KOLGU-742072 format. One record per residue (C-alpha): residue number from 0; x, y, z. Coordinates in steps of 0.5 Angstrom, whole numbers, plus 500, padded with zeros to 3 digits. Layout:
{k->NUM; c1->X; c2->Y; c3->Z} $
...
! end
This chain:
{k->0; c1->500; c2->500; c3->500} $
{k->1; c1->506; c2->505; c3->502} $
{k->2; c1->509; c2->503; c3->495} $
{k->3; c1->503; c2->505; c3->491} $
{k->4; c1->502; c2->512; c3->495} $
{k->5; c1->509; c2->513; c3->494} $
{k->6; c1->509; c2->512; c3->486} $
{k->7; c1->502; c2->516; c3->486} $
{k->8; c1->506; c2->522; c3->489} $
{k->9; c1->512; c2->521; c3->485} $
{k->10; c1->507; c2->521; c3->479} $
{k->11; c1->503; c2->527; c3->482} $
{k->12; c1->510; c2->531; c3->483} $
{k->13; c1->512; c2->530; c3->476} $
{k->14; c1->506; c2->533; c3->473} $
{k->15; c1->506; c2->539; c3->477} $
{k->16; c1->514; c2->540; c3->475} $
{k->17; c1->512; c2->539; c3->467} $
{k->18; c1->506; c2->544; c3->468} $
{k->19; c1->511; c2->549; c3->471} $
{k->20; c1->516; c2->548; c3->465} $
{k->21; c1->510; c2->549; c3->460} $
{k->22; c1->508; c2->555; c3->463} $
{k->23; c1->515; c2->558; c3->464} $
{k->24; c1->516; c2->556; c3->457} $
{k->25; c1->510; c2->560; c3->454} $
{k->26; c1->512; c2->566; c3->459} $
{k->27; c1->519; c2->566; c3->456} $
{k->28; c1->517; c2->566; c3->449} $
{k->29; c1->512; c2->571; c3->450} $
{k->30; c1->517; c2->576; c3->453} $
{k->31; c1->522; c2->574; c3->447} $
{k->32; c1->516; c2->576; c3->442} $
{k->33; c1->515; c2->582; c3->446} $
{k->34; c1->522; c2->584; c3->446} $
{k->35; c1->522; c2->583; c3->438} $
{k->36; c1->516; c2->586; c3->437} $
{k->37; c1->519; c2->593; c3->440} $
{k->38; c1->526; c2->592; c3->438} $
{k->39; c1->525; c2->597; c3->432} $
{k->40; c1->523; c2->602; c3->437} $
{k->41; c1->529; c2->603; c3->440} $
{k->42; c1->533; c2->606; c3->434} $
{k->43; c1->532; c2->613; c3->432} $
{k->44; c1->533; c2->611; c3->425} $
{k->45; c1->530; c2->604; c3->423} $
{k->46; c1->534; c2->600; c3->416} $
{k->47; c1->530; c2->595; c3->412} $
{k->48; c1->533; c2->589; c3->408} $
{k->49; c1->533; c2->590; c3->401} $
{k->50; c1->528; c2->585; c3->397} $
{k->51; c1->527; c2->583; c3->390} $
{k->52; c1->521; c2->579; c3->387} $
{k->53; c1->520; c2->577; c3->380} $
{k->54; c1->513; c2->577; c3->378} $
{k->55; c1->511; c2->576; c3->371} $
{k->56; c1->513; c2->582; c3->366} $
{k->57; c1->517; c2->586; c3->372} $
{k->58; c1->522; c2->585; c3->377} $
{k->59; c1->520; c2->589; c3->383} $
{k->60; c1->526; c2->591; c3->388} $
{k->61; c1->525; c2->595; c3->395} $
{k->62; c1->532; c2->598; c3->396} $
{k->63; c1->535; c2->603; c3->401} $
{k->64; c1->529; c2->602; c3->406} $
{k->65; c1->529; c2->607; c3->412} $
{k->66; c1->524; c2->610; c3->417} $
{k->67; c1->524; c2->614; c3->423} $
{k->68; c1->518; c2->616; c3->427} $
{k->69; c1->516; c2->621; c3->422} $
{k->70; c1->517; c2->618; c3->416} $
{k->71; c1->518; c2->611; c3->412} $
{k->72; c1->521; c2->611; c3->405} $
{k->73; c1->525; c2->607; c3->400} $
{k->74; c1->526; c2->606; c3->393} $
{k->75; c1->522; c2->602; c3->389} $
{k->76; c1->525; c2->600; c3->383} $
{k->77; c1->522; c2->596; c3->377} $
{k->78; c1->525; c2->592; c3->371} $
{k->79; c1->521; c2->592; c3->365} $
{k->80; c1->522; c2->585; c3->362} $
{k->81; c1->518; c2->586; c3->356} $
{k->82; c1->518; c2->589; c3->349} $
{k->83; c1->512; c2->594; c3->352} $
{k->84; c1->511; c2->600; c3->356} $
{k->85; c1->510; c2->599; c3->364} $
{k->86; c1->506; c2->604; c3->367} $
{k->87; c1->506; c2->604; c3->375} $
{k->88; c1->501; c2->609; c3->378} $
{k->89; c1->505; c2->609; c3->385} $
{k->90; c1->499; c2->613; c3->388} $
{k->91; c1->495; c2->606; c3->388} $
{k->92; c1->501; c2->603; c3->392} $
{k->93; c1->499; c2->601; c3->400} $
{k->94; c1->504; c2->600; c3->406} $
{k->95; c1->501; c2->596; c3->411} $
{k->96; c1->503; c2->595; c3->418} $
{k->97; c1->500; c2->593; c3->425} $
{k->98; c1->493; c2->594; c3->422} $
{k->99; c1->494; c2->600; c3->419} $
{k->100; c1->495; c2->603; c3->412} $
{k->101; c1->499; c2->608; c3->409} $
{k->102; c1->498; c2->611; c3->402} $
{k->103; c1->503; c2->614; c3->397} $
{k->104; c1->503; c2->620; c3->394} $
{k->105; c1->509; c2->620; c3->389} $
{k->106; c1->508; c2->621; c3->381} $
{k->107; c1->507; c2->616; c3->376} $
{k->108; c1->513; c2->612; c3->373} $
{k->109; c1->513; c2->610; c3->366} $
{k->110; c1->518; c2->604; c3->364} $
{k->111; c1->520; c2->603; c3->357} $
{k->112; c1->521; c2->597; c3->354} $
{k->113; c1->527; c2->592; c3->357} $
{k->114; c1->529; c2->598; c3->361} $
{k->115; c1->528; c2->600; c3->369} $
{k->116; c1->527; c2->606; c3->373} $
{k->117; c1->525; c2->607; c3->380} $
{k->118; c1->521; c2->612; c3->384} $
{k->119; c1->523; c2->614; c3->392} $
{k->120; c1->517; c2->612; c3->396} $
{k->121; c1->516; c2->617; c3->402} $
{k->122; c1->511; c2->617; c3->407} $
{k->123; c1->510; c2->622; c3->412} $
{k->124; c1->506; c2->621; c3->419} $
{k->125; c1->507; c2->618; c3->426} $
{k->126; c1->509; c2->612; c3->429} $
{k->127; c1->513; c2->609; c3->423} $
{k->128; c1->518; c2->605; c3->426} $
{k->129; c1->516; c2->598; c3->424} $
{k->130; c1->519; c2->591; c3->425} $
{k->131; c1->516; c2->589; c3->418} $
{k->132; c1->511; c2->592; c3->413} $
{k->133; c1->507; c2->589; c3->407} $
{k->134; c1->507; c2->593; c3->400} $
{k->135; c1->501; c2->592; c3->396} $
{k->136; c1->503; c2->593; c3->389} $
{k->137; c1->497; c2->595; c3->386} $
{k->138; c1->497; c2->600; c3->380} $
{k->139; c1->501; c2->596; c3->375} $
{k->140; c1->499; c2->596; c3->368} $
{k->141; c1->502; c2->594; c3->361} $
{k->142; c1->502; c2->599; c3->355} $
{k->143; c1->503; c2->595; c3->348} $
{k->144; c1->509; c2->598; c3->345} $
{k->145; c1->506; c2->597; c3->338} $
{k->146; c1->499; c2->600; c3->339} $
{k->147; c1->497; c2->608; c3->338} $
{k->148; c1->503; c2->610; c3->334} $
{k->149; c1->502; c2->618; c3->332} $
{k->150; c1->505; c2->620; c3->326} $
{k->151; c1->509; c2->627; c3->326} $
{k->152; c1->512; c2->631; c3->320} $
{k->153; c1->519; c2->632; c3->320} $
{k->154; c1->521; c2->638; c3->324} $
{k->155; c1->526; c2->642; c3->320} $
{k->156; c1->532; c2->646; c3->322} $
{k->157; c1->533; c2->652; c3->320} $
{k->158; c1->526; c2->653; c3->323} $
{k->159; c1->520; c2->653; c3->318} $
{k->160; c1->515; c2->653; c3->323} $
{k->161; c1->515; c2->654; c3->331} $
{k->162; c1->510; c2->649; c3->333} $
{k->163; c1->506; c2->643; c3->330} $
{k->164; c1->501; c2->638; c3->332} $
{k->165; c1->501; c2->631; c3->332} $
{k->166; c1->494; c2->628; c3->333} $
{k->167; c1->492; c2->630; c3->340} $
{k->168; c1->499; c2->632; c3->342} $
{k->169; c1->501; c2->640; c3->341} $
{k->170; c1->509; c2->641; c3->340} $
{k->171; c1->512; c2->648; c3->341} $
{k->172; c1->520; c2->649; c3->340} $
{k->173; c1->522; c2->653; c3->346} $
{k->174; c1->530; c2->654; c3->344} $
{k->175; c1->535; c2->651; c3->339} $
{k->176; c1->542; c2->652; c3->338} $
{k->177; c1->546; c2->649; c3->332} $
{k->178; c1->554; c2->649; c3->331} $
{k->179; c1->558; c2->646; c3->326} $
{k->180; c1->558; c2->639; c3->330} $
{k->181; c1->553; c2->640; c3->335} $
{k->182; c1->545; c2->641; c3->335} $
{k->183; c1->540; c2->642; c3->341} $
{k->184; c1->533; c2->643; c3->341} $
{k->185; c1->528; c2->644; c3->347} $
{k->186; c1->521; c2->643; c3->346} $
{k->187; c1->514; c2->643; c3->350} $
{k->188; c1->509; c2->638; c3->349} $
{k->189; c1->501; c2->638; c3->351} $
{k->190; c1->497; c2->632; c3->351} $
{k->191; c1->489; c2->633; c3->349} $
{k->192; c1->487; c2->626; c3->348} $
{k->193; c1->482; c2->622; c3->352} $
{k->194; c1->487; c2->616; c3->353} $
{k->195; c1->494; c2->616; c3->355} $
{k->196; c1->499; c2->620; c3->352} $
{k->197; c1->507; c2->617; c3->351} $
{k->198; c1->512; c2->621; c3->349} $
{k->199; c1->519; c2->618; c3->348} $
{k->200; c1->525; c2->623; c3->346} $
{k->201; c1->529; c2->617; c3->345} $
{k->202; c1->526; c2->615; c3->339} $
{k->203; c1->528; c2->622; c3->335} $
{k->204; c1->533; c2->622; c3->330} $
{k->205; c1->537; c2->627; c3->327} $
{k->206; c1->537; c2->627; c3->319} $
{k->207; c1->543; c2->630; c3->315} $
{k->208; c1->543; c2->633; c3->308} $
{k->209; c1->547; c2->626; c3->307} $
{k->210; c1->542; c2->622; c3->309} $
{k->211; c1->545; c2->619; c3->315} $
{k->212; c1->541; c2->619; c3->321} $
{k->213; c1->544; c2->620; c3->328} $
{k->214; c1->540; c2->617; c3->335} $
{k->215; c1->539; c2->622; c3->340} $
{k->216; c1->545; c2->623; c3->344} $
{k->217; c1->542; c2->626; c3->350} $
{k->218; c1->543; c2->623; c3->357} $
{k->219; c1->539; c2->617; c3->359} $
{k->220; c1->535; c2->620; c3->363} $
{k->221; c1->532; c2->625; c3->358} $
{k->222; c1->531; c2->620; c3->353} $
{k->223; c1->526; c2->616; c3->357} $
{k->224; c1->519; c2->616; c3->356} $
{k->225; c1->514; c2->620; c3->359} $
{k->226; c1->507; c2->619; c3->361} $
{k->227; c1->502; c2->625; c3->359} $
{k->228; c1->494; c2->625; c3->361} $
{k->229; c1->489; c2->629; c3->359} $
{k->230; c1->491; c2->637; c3->360} $
{k->231; c1->498; c2->635; c3->362} $
{k->232; c1->504; c2->638; c3->359} $
{k->233; c1->512; c2->637; c3->359} $
{k->234; c1->518; c2->639; c3->356} $
{k->235; c1->524; c2->635; c3->353} $
{k->236; c1->531; c2->636; c3->350} $
{k->237; c1->534; c2->632; c3->344} $
{k->238; c1->541; c2->633; c3->342} $
{k->239; c1->547; c2->631; c3->338} $
{k->240; c1->554; c2->633; c3->339} $
{k->241; c1->561; c2->631; c3->335} $
{k->242; c1->557; c2->630; c3->329} $
{k->243; c1->563; c2->628; c3->323} $
{k->244; c1->564; c2->634; c3->319} $
{k->245; c1->563; c2->629; c3->313} $
{k->246; c1->555; c2->630; c3->314} $
{k->247; c1->556; c2->638; c3->313} $
{k->248; c1->556; c2->644; c3->317} $
{k->249; c1->550; c2->643; c3->322} $
{k->250; c1->550; c2->651; c3->323} $
{k->251; c1->548; c2->652; c3->316} $
{k->252; c1->546; c2->645; c3->313} $
{k->253; c1->538; c2->644; c3->312} $
{k->254; c1->537; c2->638; c3->317} $
{k->255; c1->531; c2->635; c3->320} $
{k->256; c1->528; c2->631; c3->326} $
{k->257; c1->525; c2->625; c3->325} $
{k->258; c1->520; c2->623; c3->330} $
{k->259; c1->519; c2->615; c3->329} $
{k->260; c1->515; c2->612; c3->334} $
{k->261; c1->516; c2->618; c3->339} $
{k->262; c1->508; c2->619; c3->340} $
{k->263; c1->503; c2->614; c3->342} $
{k->264; c1->496; c2->615; c3->344} $
{k->265; c1->494; c2->609; c3->347} $
{k->266; c1->491; c2->605; c3->353} $
{k->267; c1->493; c2->601; c3->359} $
{k->268; c1->492; c2->594; c3->361} $
{k->269; c1->492; c2->593; c3->369} $
{k->270; c1->496; c2->586; c3->372} $
{k->271; c1->496; c2->584; c3->379} $
{k->272; c1->502; c2->583; c3->383} $
{k->273; c1->504; c2->579; c3->389} $
{k->274; c1->505; c2->583; c3->396} $
{k->275; c1->512; c2->584; c3->398} $
{k->276; c1->514; c2->583; c3->405} $
{k->277; c1->520; c2->588; c3->408} $
{k->278; c1->523; c2->586; c3->414} $
{k->279; c1->527; c2->590; c3->419} $
{k->280; c1->535; c2->589; c3->418} $
{k->281; c1->538; c2->589; c3->425} $
{k->282; c1->545; c2->589; c3->423} $
{k->283; c1->545; c2->595; c3->419} $
{k->284; c1->541; c2->599; c3->424} $
{k->285; c1->546; c2->597; c3->429} $
{k->286; c1->552; c2->600; c3->424} $
{k->287; c1->548; c2->606; c3->422} $
{k->288; c1->546; c2->608; c3->429} $
{k->289; c1->553; c2->606; c3->432} $
{k->290; c1->550; c2->602; c3->437} $
! end
């Protein structure tokens, strides 16, 4: 009888010990979770890990993420892997964290065929130091490069007329400079269509009296396509330099600008992308804050 009581006592004590271990384990997990959840709050500036995702017609990267109590910002880089245009209406991109949503107010981004571009997303507010956040990639659409081409007559230099129209586009020559081997022309362009207007300065060529055509030599950023909606306008520059003298003296020669596929009046087709998760980078935050 005594042996039985002793055995039952041992079993009872073991059960009590096991319950204590389980309770203690949950307590430790809870404490660690609480510490981790608040870890980013201990930094003046929080830095985030870069992340990239291949998603259908684009590759989306989130770079240089940083946050304080008053703002969170990062670079949204989009690589267009298609032969069409990709439009990103960035005001549709939403950041989510801790049950809250934050909208971006940056301007639209248009990426040319097989090209890449970026936009810095900068959101202002309070309490924006997150351990992690989710980016909803809404507002992406595809614009067929082979649709909506608008023909335009060659622009003659010396100038025959200062302004002209091409479909829903109105262009005005603002300034031009011609030297022996250099040509620079600046235009303003207005779009009065009801769809989407695309102006792609990189498509413009210079036609010399010898029949030779030279591609636009403006810096890469000035050759990128631009998006215009009804009533909007913009300016762009086309330039050529170090043109071989065998093509004539550009200062006195009759030359022409050939527009090719510079102008398009078209529509876009939306497509969906998966969300991207961005996480707190403790190592980088330690280094940057010199902890």
